[in-house]
N, CA, C and O of each residue as an XYZ file, in Angstrom:
660
protein
N      96.420     91.553    117.961
C      95.270     92.115    118.640
C      94.846     91.166    119.766
O      94.642     89.973    119.542
N      94.720     91.703    120.954
C      94.269     90.986    122.148
C      92.917     91.572    122.634
O      92.757     92.792    122.683
N      91.975     90.726    122.982
C      90.704     91.133    123.543
C      90.608     90.521    124.968
O      90.880     89.340    125.182
N      90.215     91.369    125.909
C      90.029     90.885    127.286
C      88.558     91.165    127.661
O      88.082     92.294    127.536
N      87.860     90.133    128.116
C      86.512     90.233    128.684
C      86.645     90.038    130.216
O      87.040     88.967    130.675
N      86.326     91.033    130.955
C      86.278     90.964    132.409
C      84.859     90.682    132.783
O      83.952     91.425    132.405
N      84.643     89.597    133.536
C      83.221     89.197    133.891
C      83.206     89.023    135.433
O      83.979     88.253    136.005
N      82.278     89.785    136.076
C      82.069     89.568    137.458
C      81.059     88.369    137.572
O      80.130     88.243    136.774
N      81.274     87.552    138.539
C      80.436     86.365    138.726
C      78.971     86.728    138.841
O      78.639     87.824    139.294
N      78.077     85.815    138.433
C      76.658     86.016    138.495
C      76.236     86.065    139.960
O      77.030     85.805    140.864
N      74.928     86.415    140.176
C      74.393     86.622    141.536
C      74.495     85.275    142.347
O      74.092     84.204    141.892
N      75.039     85.414    143.522
C      75.231     84.215    144.402
C      74.173     84.146    145.422
O      73.477     85.120    145.709
N      74.053     82.934    145.991
C      73.058     82.646    147.020
C      73.589     82.903    148.405
O      74.742     82.592    148.707
N      72.771     83.458    149.232
C      73.090     83.642    150.678
C      72.089     82.862    151.504
O      71.873     83.185    152.672
N      71.463     81.824    150.915
C      70.496     80.985    151.588
C      71.048     80.299    152.835
O      70.331     80.152    153.825
N      72.296     79.884    152.799
C      72.927     79.204    153.857
C      73.908     80.118    154.567
O      75.025     80.301    154.083
N      73.546     80.678    155.657
C      74.435     81.646    156.350
C      75.746     81.015    156.816
O      76.749     81.710    156.979
N      75.737     79.740    157.022
C      76.946     79.079    157.536
C      77.905     78.620    156.460
O      78.979     78.094    156.751
N      77.500     78.827    155.177
C      78.389     78.420    154.060
C      79.523     79.370    153.869
O      79.361     80.591    153.858
N      80.707     78.762    153.715
C      81.888     79.576    153.483
C      81.745     80.420    152.189
O      81.222     79.924    151.191
N      82.199     81.666    152.204
C      82.165     82.551    151.074
C      82.604     81.876    149.759
O      81.936     82.014    148.735
N      83.694     81.172    149.798
C      84.263     80.497    148.668
C      83.296     79.515    148.028
O      83.323     79.315    146.814
N      82.429     78.893    148.850
C      81.561     77.816    148.423
C      80.188     78.253    148.070
O      79.345     77.418    147.741
N      79.910     79.577    148.123
C      78.533     80.047    147.830
C      78.153     79.791    146.286
O      78.858     80.233    145.379
N      77.029     79.071    146.067
C      76.619     78.783    144.740
C      75.854     79.987    144.095
O      75.643     81.010    144.745
N      75.472     79.846    142.884
C      74.672     80.869    142.258
C      73.188     80.703    142.706
O      72.709     79.585    142.891
N      72.511     81.799    142.867
C      71.072     81.702    143.158
C      70.305     81.528    141.830
O      70.922     81.411    140.771
N      69.007     81.512    141.888
C      68.196     81.316    140.691
C      68.470     82.369    139.641
O      68.639     82.090    138.454
N      68.504     83.591    140.137
C      68.770     84.714    139.122
C      70.164     84.555    138.487
O      70.326     84.746    137.282
N      71.141     84.211    139.290
C      72.523     83.998    138.726
C      72.515     82.825    137.720
O      73.225     82.879    136.716
N      71.731     81.780    137.975
C      71.705     80.682    137.055
C      70.996     81.032    135.719
O      71.246     80.431    134.674
N      70.120     82.017    135.816
C      69.427     82.497    134.633
C      70.302     83.504    133.880
O      70.418     83.439    132.657
N      70.930     84.456    134.638
C      71.687     85.522    134.041
C      72.939     85.059    133.270
O      73.222     85.572    132.187
N      73.696     84.076    133.835
C      74.971     83.711    133.258
C      74.798     83.203    131.812
O      75.503     83.721    130.945
N      73.931     82.246    131.480
C      73.819     81.850    130.102
C      73.240     82.935    129.163
O      73.591     83.015    127.986
N      72.337     83.769    129.735
C      71.802     84.815    128.923
C      72.867     85.908    128.617
O      72.892     86.441    127.508
N      73.673     86.215    129.518
C      74.776     87.154    129.249
C      75.769     86.510    128.258
O      76.265     87.173    127.348
N      76.042     85.233    128.448
C      76.987     84.577    127.550
C      76.519     84.676    126.072
O      77.320     84.905    125.166
N      75.164     84.490    125.863
C      74.597     84.646    124.560
C      74.704     86.060    124.042
O      74.988     86.289    122.867
N      74.469     87.018    124.945
C      74.629     88.464    124.482
C      75.998     88.815    124.092
O      76.216     89.523    123.109
N      76.959     88.323    124.863
C      78.377     88.581    124.590
C      78.769     87.906    123.274
O      79.504     88.491    122.479
N      78.285     86.671    123.033
C      78.612     85.960    121.839
C      78.220     86.709    120.563
O      78.878     86.561    119.533
N      77.152     87.513    120.625
C      76.783     88.339    119.487
C      77.833     89.407    119.191
O      78.006     89.799    118.038
N      78.514     89.867    120.191
C      79.509     90.893    120.005
C      80.958     90.329    119.807
O      81.756     90.902    119.065
N      81.271     89.189    120.496
C      82.562     88.551    120.448
C      82.325     87.089    120.058
O      82.021     86.272    120.927
N      82.452     86.751    118.813
C      82.043     85.384    118.388
C      83.000     84.274    118.862
O      82.603     83.109    118.827
N      84.234     84.566    119.302
C      85.118     83.560    119.704
C      85.892     83.969    120.941
O      86.392     85.089    121.050
N      85.979     83.008    121.888
C      86.840     83.134    123.036
C      87.860     81.968    122.995
O      87.487     80.810    122.808
N      89.097     82.290    123.167
C      90.145     81.280    123.088
C      90.418     80.646    124.501
O      90.837     79.492    124.587
N      90.191     81.369    125.531
C      90.548     80.900    126.871
C      89.645     81.490    127.896
O      89.358     82.687    127.867
N      89.178     80.649    128.828
C      88.369     81.081    129.941
C      89.215     80.872    131.222
O      89.699     79.779    131.515
N      89.359     81.986    131.959
C      90.176     81.972    133.236
C      89.250     82.385    134.346
O      88.499     83.351    134.214
N      89.299     81.659    135.436
C      88.354     81.986    136.524
C      88.980     81.863    137.897
O      89.916     81.102    138.145
N      88.411     82.647    138.751
C      88.595     82.393    140.210
C      88.012     81.011    140.497
O      87.032     80.620    139.863
N      88.592     80.262    141.438
C      88.079     78.892    141.690
C      86.862     78.952    142.642
O      86.301     77.897    142.939
N      86.425     80.136    143.137
C      85.287     80.164    143.974
C      84.076     79.648    143.197
O      83.955     79.881    141.995
N      83.168     78.932    143.907
C      82.060     78.223    143.179
C      81.211     79.167    142.299
O      80.855     78.809    141.176
N      80.898     80.336    142.794
C      80.029     81.277    142.024
C      80.699     81.790    140.776
O      80.041     81.951    139.749
N      82.010     82.055    140.836
C      82.778     82.506    139.652
C      82.936     81.342    138.656
O      82.729     81.508    137.454
N      83.307     80.166    139.178
C      83.518     78.995    138.358
C      82.223     78.628    137.615
O      82.274     78.331    136.421
N      81.078     78.642    138.287
C      79.787     78.294    137.665
C      79.441     79.344    136.569
O      78.889     78.981    135.530
N      79.748     80.581    136.787
C      79.508     81.616    135.801
C      80.441     81.348    134.545
O      80.030     81.469    133.390
N      81.646     80.998    134.853
C      82.626     80.705    133.740
C      82.141     79.491    132.972
O      82.301     79.434    131.753
N      81.559     78.533    133.643
C      81.071     77.304    132.918
C      79.913     77.661    131.984
O      79.807     77.103    130.892
N      79.049     78.582    132.402
C      77.979     78.999    131.563
C      78.508     79.675    130.242
O      77.976     79.405    129.166
N      79.506     80.510    130.330
C      80.089     81.167    129.188
C      80.834     80.140    128.341
O      80.742     80.156    127.114
N      81.602     79.209    129.028
C      82.331     78.210    128.256
C      81.377     77.363    127.454
O      81.690     77.033    126.310
N      80.195     76.981    128.004
C      79.212     76.175    127.265
C      78.745     76.892    126.038
O      78.607     76.279    124.980
N      78.488     78.218    126.148
C      77.945     79.018    124.982
C      79.055     79.058    123.887
O      78.757     79.195    122.701
N      80.276     78.940    124.297
C      81.431     79.017    123.271
C      81.978     77.616    122.960
O      83.045     77.479    122.361
N      81.251     76.598    123.366
C      81.709     75.201    123.155
C      83.121     74.917    123.656
O      83.920     74.243    123.007
N      83.386     75.454    124.824
C      84.663     75.214    125.523
C      84.391     74.237    126.626
O      83.467     74.443    127.413
N      85.171     73.168    126.714
C      84.967     72.131    127.759
C      85.284     72.708    129.127
O      86.179     73.537    129.291
N      84.498     72.228    130.129
C      84.670     72.640    131.495
C      86.111     72.390    131.932
O      86.695     73.199    132.652
N      86.688     71.254    131.490
C      88.104     70.921    131.873
C      89.128     71.905    131.334
O      90.262     71.960    131.811
N      88.707     72.710    130.301
C      89.617     73.650    129.717
C      89.583     75.064    130.327
O      90.295     75.983    129.921
N      88.658     75.165    131.380
C      88.638     76.419    132.100
C      89.873     76.449    133.046
O      90.111     75.510    133.805
N      90.613     77.509    132.976
C      91.788     77.662    133.795
C      91.429     78.334    135.084
O      91.013     79.493    135.096
N      91.589     77.605    136.191
C      91.263     78.137    137.526
C      92.563     78.744    138.144
O      93.598     78.081    138.203
N      92.480     79.959    138.577
C      93.644     80.645    139.132
C      93.344     81.041    140.555
O      92.513     81.921    140.781
N      93.985     80.427    141.517
C      93.720     80.647    142.925
C      93.793     82.099    143.341
O      93.012     82.581    144.161
N      94.752     82.771    142.751
C      94.968     84.197    143.194
C      93.882     85.163    142.670
O      93.922     86.351    142.992
N      92.909     84.672    141.866
C      91.824     85.492    141.462
C      90.682     85.520    142.456
O      89.779     86.345    142.318
N      90.688     84.663    143.438
C      89.670     84.719    144.478
C      89.770     85.999    145.245
O      90.765     86.218    145.936
N      88.762     86.874    145.153
C      88.714     88.143    145.890
C      90.011     88.986    145.583
O      90.483     89.743    146.431
N      90.548     88.825    144.369
C      91.795     89.462    143.990
C      91.684     90.982    143.856
O      90.699     91.523    143.355
N      92.760     91.653    144.336
C      92.875     93.084    143.991
C      93.290     93.257    142.580
O      93.713     92.295    141.938
N      93.183     94.485    142.054
C      93.538     94.753    140.717
C      94.938     94.342    140.329
O      95.186     93.925    139.198
N      95.866     94.464    141.289
C      97.268     94.042    141.003
C      97.416     92.605    140.734
O      98.253     92.209    139.922
N      96.613     91.778    141.401
C      96.676     90.292    141.122
C      96.048     90.000    139.787
O      96.535     89.129    139.066
N      95.023     90.667    139.437
C      94.411     90.471    138.142
C      95.334     90.897    136.979
O      95.397     90.254    135.932
N      96.048     92.017    137.222
C      97.068     92.462    136.282
C      98.134     91.386    136.052
O      98.522     91.084    134.924
N      98.592     90.818    137.192
C      99.599     89.711    137.059
C      99.150     88.503    136.277
O      99.893     87.907    135.497
N      97.872     88.163    136.527
C      97.275     87.022    135.802
C      97.213     87.349    134.353
O      97.601     86.509    133.541
N      96.738     88.545    133.949
C      96.648     88.888    132.521
C      98.027     88.918    131.878
O      98.225     88.407    130.776
N      98.967     89.520    132.577
C     100.365     89.619    132.028
C     100.934     88.214    131.791
O     101.785     88.047    130.919
N     100.498     87.228    132.524
C     101.076     85.887    132.442
C     100.260     84.943    131.479
O     100.558     83.753    131.384
N      99.277     85.474    130.804
C      98.453     84.656    129.845
C      99.346     84.197    128.732
O     100.281     84.903    128.355
N      99.073     82.998    128.181
C      99.781     82.531    127.024
C      99.404     83.382    125.809
O      98.232     83.663    125.563
N     100.430     83.782    125.063
C     100.233     84.723    123.924
C      99.402     84.137    122.794
O      98.844     84.884    121.990
N      99.310     82.822    122.719
C      98.523     82.213    121.666
C      97.005     82.392    121.813
O      96.246     82.055    120.903
N      96.576     82.916    122.940
C      95.161     83.203    123.186
C      94.891     84.634    122.900
O      95.321     85.516    123.644
N      94.173     84.888    121.817
C      93.899     86.279    121.458
C      92.703     86.876    122.117
O      92.619     88.098    122.240
N      91.774     86.069    122.547
C      90.578     86.566    123.265
C      90.378     85.717    124.501
O      90.197     84.501    124.433
N      90.417     86.396    125.625
C      90.368     85.770    126.983
C      89.244     86.336    127.766
O      89.088     87.556    127.830
N      88.416     85.463    128.393
C      87.405     85.860    129.314
C      87.914     85.551    130.703
O      88.282     84.410    130.980
N      87.945     86.525    131.574
C      88.453     86.382    132.963
C      87.296     86.636    133.912
O      86.606     87.650    133.806
N      87.081     85.691    134.858
C      85.922     85.730    135.740
C      86.452     86.005    137.195
O      87.365     85.331    137.671
N      85.852     86.999    137.860
C      86.355     87.318    139.177
C      85.303     88.056    140.071
O      84.095     87.890    139.900
N      85.786     88.822    140.968
C      84.953     89.371    142.063
C      85.209     90.836    142.268
O      86.279     91.346    141.937
N      84.227     91.512    142.814
C      84.374     92.875    143.188
C      85.080     92.893    144.588
O      84.975     91.947    145.367
N      85.786     93.996    144.856
C      85.937     95.194    144.173
C      87.068     95.203    143.107
O      87.184     96.134    142.310
N      87.902     94.120    143.127
C      89.125     94.068    142.327
C      88.802     94.112    140.863
O      89.531     94.763    140.116
N      87.743     93.454    140.394
C      87.495     93.409    138.947
C      87.057     94.769    138.443
O      87.411     95.171    137.334
N      86.284     95.482    139.259
C      85.915     96.913    138.903
C      87.109     97.813    138.876
O      87.297     98.593    137.943
N      87.935     97.703    139.925
C      89.148     98.512    139.982
C      90.060     98.198    138.752
O      90.667     99.109    138.189
N      90.149     96.917    138.348
C      90.985     96.626    137.211
C      90.443     97.160    135.890
O      91.179     97.658    135.038
N      89.100     97.033    135.755
C      88.403     97.558    134.563
C      88.647     99.037    134.435
O      88.839     99.544    133.329
N      88.642     99.720    135.523
C      88.833    101.231    135.579
C      90.255    101.582    135.225
O      90.517    102.719    134.833
N      91.177    100.667    135.344
C      92.608    100.888    134.956
C      92.782    100.789    133.427
O      93.750    101.319    132.882
N      91.871    100.129    132.753
C      92.098     99.722    131.341
C      91.701    100.774    130.314
O      92.237    100.744    129.207
N      90.832    101.665    130.601
C      90.383    102.640    129.636
C      89.882    103.931    130.338
O      89.896    104.052    131.563
N      89.444    104.872    129.496
C      88.916    106.087    130.125
C      87.480    105.938    130.516
O      86.908    106.870    131.081
N      86.855    104.790    130.238
C      85.476    104.516    130.698
C      85.488    104.085    132.161
O      86.142    103.110    132.530
N      84.757    104.824    132.980
C      84.789    104.536    134.439
C      83.480    103.906    134.845
O      82.408    104.302    134.388
N      83.586    102.936    135.697
C      82.364    102.160    136.186
C      82.480    102.253    137.684
O      83.514    101.930    138.269
N      81.359    102.717    138.322
C      81.314    102.723    139.775
C      81.360    101.376    140.410
O      82.035    101.189    141.422
N      80.667    100.438    139.849
C      80.588     99.116    140.383
C      80.108     98.205    139.297
O      79.067     98.463    138.692
N      80.850     97.122    139.023
C      80.440     96.121    138.047
C      79.314     95.308    138.710
O      79.566     94.641    139.712
N      78.114     95.343    138.196
C      77.064     94.497    138.770
C      77.352     93.017    138.515
O      78.219     92.661    137.717
N      76.580     92.147    139.234
C      76.806     90.732    139.075
C      76.546     90.376    137.573
O      75.622     90.874    136.930
N      77.395     89.516    137.095
C      77.287     88.982    135.653
C      77.563     90.066    134.636
O      77.227     89.860    133.469
N      78.145     91.204    134.976
C      78.490     92.193    134.025
C      79.770     91.814    133.256
O      80.608     91.043    133.723
N      79.869     92.401    132.056
C      81.003     92.145    131.207
C      81.615     93.451    130.683
O      80.904     94.259    130.086
N      82.889     93.666    130.891
C      83.588     94.867    130.458
C      84.636     94.391    129.473
O      85.469     93.560    129.836
N      84.633     94.883    128.239
C      85.486     94.397    127.205
C      86.376     95.490    126.629
O      85.917     96.604    126.379
N      87.643     95.171    126.421
C      88.575     96.087    125.800
C      89.532     95.271    124.890
O      89.727     94.070    125.075
N      90.109     95.974    123.913
C      91.089     95.343    123.066
C      92.350     96.221    123.029
O      92.323     97.407    123.358
N      93.460     95.582    122.611
C      94.678     96.309    122.436
C      95.427     95.739    121.276
O      95.434     94.522    121.086
N      96.043     96.552    120.514
C      96.783     96.131    119.289
C      98.210     95.759    119.716
O      99.174     96.470    119.434
N      98.301     94.624    120.402
C      99.586     94.101    120.893
C      99.708     92.589    120.506
O      98.721     91.919    120.204
N     100.882     92.136    120.534
C     101.146     90.719    120.221
C     101.195     89.836    121.448
O     101.025     88.621    121.352
N     101.428     90.444    122.607
C     101.496     89.547    123.816
C     100.808     90.247    125.014
O     100.617     91.462    125.055
N     100.461     89.394    125.965
C      99.665     89.849    127.117
C     100.515     90.698    128.126
O      99.945     91.468    128.899
N     101.863     90.557    128.118
C     102.628     91.381    129.008
C     102.503     92.864    128.653
O     102.553     93.729    129.527
N     102.340     93.145    127.350
C     102.170     94.537    126.912
C     100.746     95.109    127.051
O     100.530     96.320    127.013
N      99.776     94.171    127.216
C      98.386     94.519    127.179
C      97.985     95.583    128.191
O      97.353     96.571    127.818
N      98.329     95.411    129.427
C      97.847     96.360    130.445
C      98.315     97.772    130.266
O      97.581     98.720    130.547
N      99.567     97.925    129.789
C     100.114     99.281    129.662
C      99.852     99.845    128.258
O      99.995    101.049    128.043
N      99.479     99.011    127.328
C      99.242     99.479    125.949
C      97.909    100.318    125.867
O      97.007    100.156    126.688
N      97.838    101.198    124.861
C      96.553    101.877    124.622
C      95.458    100.843    124.266
O      95.648     99.925    123.468
N      94.324    101.061    124.907
C      93.252    100.177    124.624
C      92.025    100.788    124.033
O      91.770    101.978    124.222
N      91.253    100.003    123.319
C      90.008    100.472    122.777
C      88.924     99.838    123.625
O      88.913     98.624    123.826
N      87.982    100.690    124.141
C      86.862    100.195    124.859
C      85.864     99.576    123.859
O      85.502    100.205    122.865
N      85.427     98.330    124.141
C      84.558     97.680    123.198
C      83.057     97.775    123.677
O      82.176     98.213    122.937
N      82.827     97.343    124.945
C      81.474     97.426    125.485
C      81.472     97.126    126.944
O      82.422     96.562    127.487
N      80.375     97.513    127.590
C      80.064     97.136    128.937
C      78.598     96.762    128.942
O      77.754     97.541    128.500
N      78.291     95.580    129.437
C      76.930     95.129    129.437
C      76.702     94.308    130.808
O      77.618     93.760    131.423
N      75.454     94.303    131.166
C      75.048     93.611    132.388
C      73.596     93.242    132.272
O      72.855     93.805    131.466
N      73.178     92.244    133.126
C      71.821     91.691    132.928
C      70.699     92.706    132.906
O      69.767     92.532    132.120
N      70.721     93.736    133.699
C      69.575     94.663    133.794
C      69.855     95.905    132.902
O      69.193     96.927    133.080
N      70.787     95.846    131.979
C      71.128     96.944    131.118
C      69.884     97.310    130.279
O      69.387     96.468    129.531
N      69.394     98.506    130.388
C      68.189     98.903    129.577
C      68.479     99.070    128.130
O      67.557     99.135    127.317
N      69.815     99.146    127.755
C      70.208     99.374    126.397
C      70.573     98.056    125.639
O      71.007     98.087    124.487
N      70.391     96.968    126.293
C      70.854     95.703    125.727
C      70.362     95.544    124.286
O      70.654     94.536    123.642
């Protein structure tokens, strides 16, 4: 059984207009939402084996908040260059290449690719993954190469302003 958590980075700051997109930090809301969402996810998924993130500052900081909630060291977060503003096809390749010993993986990325990829995984359709949202699915497979094409079970979709939390 493999579980994949797709997480869009938390809300980023636009305070510095001259800052490169890659280097934008989280704003105050993002800094608050990331650990709160990590706690909510932990109630549903008690263990994460691997955290994989875009190296962009806002995605990496969001990943660090989740890693902290799961007692995963910052140094153990796997940064994947191709996840920065990745299309769904690049996310697919990243997932297919995950080490099979990791049964539950949290992957942190950006829109629109992360929403597009989430919509490929089940019959649940999302117009747009809000910042710091989490889309979770599982598949009864032994390796990640089979994961994307295998039948999946939708587990949950949650986001900071979810009225049903």
